[in-house]
C-alpha positions as CSV (number, residue, x, y, z in Angstrom):
1,M,-0.8,-1.6,17.7
2,G,-0.2,-5.4,17.1
3,T,-0.6,-7.7,13.9
4,L,-4.2,-8.3,13.3
5,K,-4.6,-12.2,13.0
6,P,-7.3,-13.4,10.2
7,G,-9.3,-15.6,12.2
8,F,-11.7,-12.4,12.8
9,C,-12.1,-12.6,9.3
10,A,-14.3,-15.8,9.2
11,L,-16.3,-14.2,11.9
12,A,-16.8,-11.7,10.7
13,R,-18.7,-13.2,7.5
14,R,-20.2,-16.4,10.1
15,A,-22.3,-13.3,11.5
16,G,-23.5,-10.6,9.0
17,V,-22.6,-7.7,10.7
18,P,-20.1,-4.6,10.2
19,L,-17.0,-4.4,11.5
20,L,-15.3,-0.8,13.0
21,P,-12.7,0.3,13.6
22,V,-11.5,1.8,16.5
23,G,-8.1,3.3,17.5
24,I,-7.8,4.8,21.4
25,D,-4.4,6.5,22.1
26,G,-3.5,7.9,26.0
27,A,-4.8,4.2,27.7
28,F,-0.8,3.2,27.9
29,D,-0.7,7.1,30.1
30,S,-3.2,6.4,32.2
31,W,-1.9,2.6,33.0
32,P,0.9,1.2,32.4
33,R,2.4,-2.3,33.1
34,S,4.7,-0.5,36.2
35,Q,1.9,0.8,38.0
36,I,-0.7,-0.6,40.0
37,L,-3.9,1.2,39.5
38,P,-5.2,3.8,36.9
39,A,-4.5,7.7,37.0
40,P,-6.3,10.1,35.4
41,A,-5.1,11.1,32.2
42,V,-7.0,11.8,28.2
43,I,-8.4,9.0,26.7
44,H,-9.3,9.5,23.1
45,I,-11.2,6.6,21.4
46,Q,-12.1,7.4,17.5
47,F,-14.4,5.5,15.7
48,G,-13.8,4.7,12.2
49,E,-16.7,4.0,9.0
50,P,-17.8,0.1,9.0
51,L,-16.7,-1.9,6.6
52,G,-20.3,-3.5,5.6
53,P,-21.4,-7.1,5.0
54,D,-21.6,-6.3,1.4
55,E,-18.2,-5.2,1.1
56,I,-16.9,-8.5,4.0
57,A,-17.8,-10.6,0.9
58,K,-16.1,-9.3,-1.9
59,L,-12.5,-9.3,-0.3
60,D,-10.8,-12.5,1.1
61,D,-9.0,-13.1,4.2
62,R,-6.0,-11.2,3.1
63,A,-7.3,-8.0,1.7
64,L,-9.9,-7.8,4.7
65,V,-6.7,-8.0,7.6
66,A,-5.4,-5.9,5.4
67,E,-8.3,-2.7,5.2
68,M,-9.7,-3.2,8.7
69,D,-5.5,-3.2,9.9
70,R,-5.4,0.4,7.5
71,R,-8.6,1.8,9.0
72,I,-7.3,1.0,12.6
73,R,-4.7,2.6,12.0
74,D,-5.8,5.3,10.7
75,C,-8.2,5.7,13.8
76,H,-5.5,5.5,16.1
77,A,-3.4,8.0,14.0
78,R,-6.7,10.6,14.1
79,A,-7.4,9.3,17.7
80,R,-3.5,10.7,18.6
81,E,-4.4,13.7,16.6
82,F,-6.7,15.0,18.6
83,R,-5.9,13.9,22.1
84,M,-2.2,16.2,21.3
85,R,-4.4,18.9,20.0
86,A,-6.7,18.8,23.3
87,A,-3.8,18.6,25.6
88,G,-1.8,21.9,23.3
89,I,1.1,19.9,21.9
90,E,1.0,20.8,17.6
91,F,1.1,17.3,16.0
92,R,2.3,16.5,12.6
93,A,0.8,13.4,10.9
94,A,3.4,10.8,10.6
95,V,1.7,9.6,7.7
96,P,1.2,12.8,5.2
97,A,-1.5,11.1,3.4
98,L,-3.5,10.8,6.1
99,A,-3.5,14.2,7.1
100,I,-5.0,14.6,3.4
101,A,-7.1,11.4,2.7
102,R,-9.3,11.7,5.6
103,S,-12.1,14.0,6.2
104,E,-11.7,16.4,9.4
105,P,-14.3,14.8,11.6
106,E,-17.4,18.3,12.4
107,T,-15.3,19.7,16.0
108,L,-12.9,20.7,13.4
109,R,-14.5,21.5,10.7
110,P,-14.9,26.1,10.7
111,A,-18.4,27.2,11.8
112,S,-18.5,28.3,7.8
113,A,-18.5,24.0,7.1
């Protein structure tokens, strides 16, 4: 993932809408730069918790960029985890805090939860 630029901060504040972090994993496997057309592949998309207009208003541009970067990276890590599990590959989070800090999506919760 590249570096986020602060240009979206002014747009988000002016529009007064939530920002929705999204992580996508597997798209490169489907359509690498060296291929003319995409090939079938598993792509996982993970949506995170939206950052509401009231929360956005409380943050300056630097803090907003940092928070969205953190949320997007967390979504990407979760998307990669689910894609690896779907492929039957054991996955270990690169950042242990991600594995501990977030709750498991309903699809991975035990039936008794």
